[in-house]
C-alpha positions in Angstrom: 119.3 85.1 67.6 117.8 88.1 65.9 117.6 88.3 62.1 117.9 92.0 62.5 121.5 91.5 63.6 122.2 89.3 60.5 120.9 92.0 58.2 122.9 94.7 60.0 126.1 92.6 59.6 125.5 92.0 55.9 124.8 95.7 55.3 127.9 96.8 57.3 130.3 94.7 55.2 129.9 96.9 52.1 130.4 100.0 54.3 133.6 98.9 56.0 135.1 97.3 52.9 135.8 100.8 51.6 137.6 101.8 54.8 141.3 101.4 55.7 140.4 99.4 58.8 137.6 96.9 58.3 136.1 96.0 61.7 132.6 95.2 62.7 131.9 94.5 66.4 128.7 92.7 67.1 127.2 92.7 70.7 124.6 89.9 70.5 125.9 86.9 72.3 123.4 87.2 75.1 120.5 86.5 72.7 122.4 84.0 70.5 125.4 84.1 68.3 124.6 86.1 65.2 128.3 86.1 64.2 128.5 82.3 64.1 125.1 82.0 62.3 126.2 84.7 59.8 129.5 82.8 59.1 127.6 79.5 58.6 124.9 80.9 56.3 127.5 82.8 54.2 130.2 80.0 54.2 132.7 82.3 55.9 135.5 81.3 58.3 134.4 81.4 61.9 137.5 81.3 64.2 137.4 80.5 67.9 140.6 82.5 68.6 141.2 81.0 72.0 141.3 77.5 70.7 143.4 78.3 67.6 145.9 80.5 69.4 146.3 78.2 72.4 147.1 75.3 70.1 150.0 77.2 68.6 151.2 78.9 71.9 151.4 75.6 73.8 154.5 74.7 71.8 156.1 78.1 72.4 157.9 78.7 75.7 156.0 81.1 78.0 158.9 83.5 78.0 158.7 83.8 74.1 154.9 84.0 73.7 154.7 87.8 73.9 157.3 88.0 71.1 155.3 85.7 68.9 151.7 86.5 69.5 151.4 89.2 66.8 152.9 86.9 64.2 150.8 83.9 65.4 147.5 86.0 65.2 148.4 87.3 61.7 149.1 83.8 60.5 145.8 82.6 61.8 144.0 85.4 59.9 146.1 84.9 56.7 145.5 81.2 56.4 142.0 82.0 55.2 141.8 83.5 51.7 138.3 84.9 52.3 137.8 88.7 52.4 135.6 88.4 55.5 136.5 86.5 58.6 134.4 86.1 61.8 136.2 86.0 65.1 134.8 84.8 68.5 136.2 83.7 71.9 139.2 85.9 71.8 139.7 86.4 75.6 143.1 84.8 75.5 144.4 87.9 73.7 143.7 89.9 76.9 146.1 87.8 79.0 148.6 90.3 80.4 151.5 87.9 80.0 151.2 88.4 76.2 152.0 92.1 76.6 149.9 93.2 73.6 147.0 95.5 73.1 144.4 93.1 71.6 142.4 96.0 70.0 145.5 97.2 68.1 146.2 93.6 67.1 142.7 93.2 65.7 142.7 96.6 64.1 146.0 96.1 62.3 144.8 92.8 60.9 141.6 94.4 59.6 143.5 96.4 57.0 143.4 93.6 54.4 140.3 91.6 55.5 137.0 92.5 57.0 136.9 91.2 60.6 133.5 90.6 62.2 134.1 90.3 66.0 131.5 88.9 68.4 132.1 91.3 71.3 131.6 89.6 74.7 132.4 92.6 76.8 130.2 95.6 77.3 129.4 98.3 74.8 128.3 101.8 75.8 128.2 104.2 72.9 131.5 103.9 71.1 133.3 102.5 74.2 134.0 98.8 74.4 135.0 97.2 77.7 136.5 93.8 78.5 136.3 92.5 82.0 135.3 94.4 85.2 137.1 97.3 86.7 139.7 96.1 89.2 140.3 92.8 87.3 143.9 92.5 85.9 142.6 92.0 82.3 140.1 94.9 82.5 140.4 97.1 79.4 138.4 100.0 78.0 138.6 101.1 74.4 137.1 104.0 72.4 136.3 102.8 68.9 136.5 105.4 66.2 136.9 103.6 62.9 134.7 100.5 63.3 131.0 99.7 63.0 129.3 98.6 66.3 126.2 96.6 66.0 124.2 96.2 69.2 
C-alpha cells in the first residue's frame, strides 16, 4: 500500500464534495488496499458490497431481484450517516440478471454522499473497464464527473 494513494484520496474528498456527483475511483488493489486502509484510519464505513447485497438478495426471489436492486443498494448506502463511504468488492452489481447499469447506480448514489470506490477493473485514461472483452459481464465506461486515482 502506497501512502501517496492515501494522500490523494484525502485531497480528493474536498474537491468532489463541491460537485453534484461525488465519486472517487481508486485503482490500487494490486499493491494493497488503500481504500480499506483509508476507511480504517479515518473511521469511515467500508462496505464489501458483494457480501452486503447478497445477504439481502438471498431472501428475494430471483425474478424480483432486478426490480429491487436499486432500492437495496440505496438502503445500504443510506444506513450510514457518514458523508464519506468506501466501497469495495462490488462485482455482483455487474451480474446481467440484475438488469442494471452499475455505474449509473453508483453515480446516482453519490449525489448525497462521497463514494470512494476501489476499482478492480482496468483504468486507461478516463475509461474504466470491468471484465474482459467477450465475457458476458464485460463493461466499459467513460468517466466524466469523477476523480480517478491510479
